[in-house]
PLY file of the C-alpha trace (Angstrom):
ply
format ascii 1.0
element vertex 119
property float x
property float y
property float z
element edge 118
property int vertex1
property int vertex2
end_header
18.66 171.61 166.29
20.81 174.47 167.51
23.91 172.29 167.76
23.25 171.04 164.22
23.00 174.59 162.87
26.19 175.61 164.68
27.96 172.62 163.15
26.76 173.51 159.64
27.87 177.13 160.06
31.29 176.01 161.38
31.81 173.51 158.56
30.81 176.09 155.99
33.19 178.61 157.56
36.04 176.13 157.22
35.14 175.57 153.57
35.36 179.30 152.77
39.14 179.03 152.90
39.09 176.25 150.31
40.50 177.15 146.92
38.37 177.54 143.85
34.67 176.95 143.45
34.21 175.21 146.82
35.40 178.32 148.66
33.20 180.62 146.56
30.12 178.44 147.15
30.79 178.40 150.89
31.09 182.21 150.95
27.72 182.58 149.21
26.09 180.00 151.51
27.27 181.61 154.79
24.67 184.41 154.99
21.84 181.96 154.23
22.98 179.59 156.99
23.21 182.42 159.54
19.78 183.73 158.51
18.25 180.24 158.70
19.76 179.67 162.14
18.43 183.02 163.37
14.98 182.38 161.91
14.77 178.91 163.47
15.90 180.23 166.86
13.28 182.99 166.74
10.53 180.54 165.78
11.58 178.17 168.56
11.53 181.03 171.05
8.09 182.16 169.91
6.66 178.66 170.26
8.47 177.46 173.36
9.21 180.55 175.48
6.00 180.38 177.55
6.51 176.70 178.34
10.19 177.11 179.13
9.47 180.11 181.36
6.80 178.17 183.26
9.16 175.25 183.87
11.95 177.62 184.87
9.71 179.51 187.31
8.55 176.26 188.89
12.18 175.38 189.60
13.09 178.90 190.78
11.62 178.36 194.24
13.05 181.54 195.77
11.80 183.71 192.87
15.24 185.21 192.26
15.09 184.81 188.49
18.06 182.43 188.58
18.57 178.78 189.43
21.21 178.08 192.04
22.77 174.70 192.80
20.11 173.78 195.38
17.24 174.56 193.00
18.90 172.71 190.15
19.50 169.69 192.36
15.81 169.70 193.38
14.82 169.94 189.69
17.00 166.95 188.81
15.43 164.97 191.65
11.91 165.99 190.58
12.43 164.43 187.16
13.86 161.25 188.64
17.54 162.10 188.17
18.87 162.70 191.69
22.41 164.00 191.39
25.40 164.52 193.60
26.90 167.98 194.19
29.68 167.35 191.67
27.18 166.57 188.89
25.19 169.70 189.74
28.38 171.81 189.73
29.28 170.40 186.29
25.77 171.13 185.00
25.99 174.73 186.20
29.44 175.11 184.67
28.07 173.87 181.34
24.95 176.04 181.35
26.29 179.21 182.97
27.53 181.32 180.07
28.08 184.55 182.02
30.10 182.91 184.81
27.98 184.10 187.75
27.43 180.57 189.10
23.69 180.73 188.44
21.43 179.70 185.58
19.35 182.57 184.22
16.18 182.19 182.19
18.07 183.22 179.05
20.77 180.61 179.67
18.00 178.06 180.28
16.27 178.94 177.00
19.56 178.94 175.08
20.40 175.37 176.06
16.82 174.30 175.33
17.20 175.70 171.79
20.49 173.94 171.24
19.06 170.63 172.45
15.75 170.94 170.58
14.89 168.06 168.31
13.03 168.95 165.11
9.61 167.35 164.84
0 1
1 2
2 3
3 4
4 5
5 6
6 7
7 8
8 9
9 10
10 11
11 12
12 13
13 14
14 15
15 16
16 17
17 18
18 19
19 20
20 21
21 22
22 23
23 24
24 25
25 26
26 27
27 28
28 29
29 30
30 31
31 32
32 33
33 34
34 35
35 36
36 37
37 38
38 39
39 40
40 41
41 42
42 43
43 44
44 45
45 46
46 47
47 48
48 49
49 50
50 51
51 52
52 53
53 54
54 55
55 56
56 57
57 58
58 59
59 60
60 61
61 62
62 63
63 64
64 65
65 66
66 67
67 68
68 69
69 70
70 71
71 72
72 73
73 74
74 75
75 76
76 77
77 78
78 79
79 80
80 81
81 82
82 83
83 84
84 85
85 86
86 87
87 88
88 89
89 90
90 91
91 92
92 93
93 94
94 95
95 96
96 97
97 98
98 99
99 100
100 101
101 102
102 103
103 104
104 105
105 106
106 107
107 108
108 109
109 110
110 111
111 112
112 113
113 114
114 115
115 116
116 117
117 118
């Protein structure tokens, strides 16, 4: 859902530079798309935050508030997806938005939002 909203916002942004009516329509649509994306993200967070936090805490075995490579590898194995160190390193690289080499709860929730499938 989040990826879809990002795509719509990006496409609309590209259309704002179009000449004529198409560009004007895109300019008027931009605030609505951003507001809709924000509203959907907030609703998702309200509904899913407790569940996502519980899953995160179950994986955070040392209670640090972050998932390291070892914890992430154990989580992958627990769901039947054992992974090699290279796969885990790539997963951390993809999820770790602040570059500290760890996955925080906020990073965890952000990727969950982007991957959410509307019901």
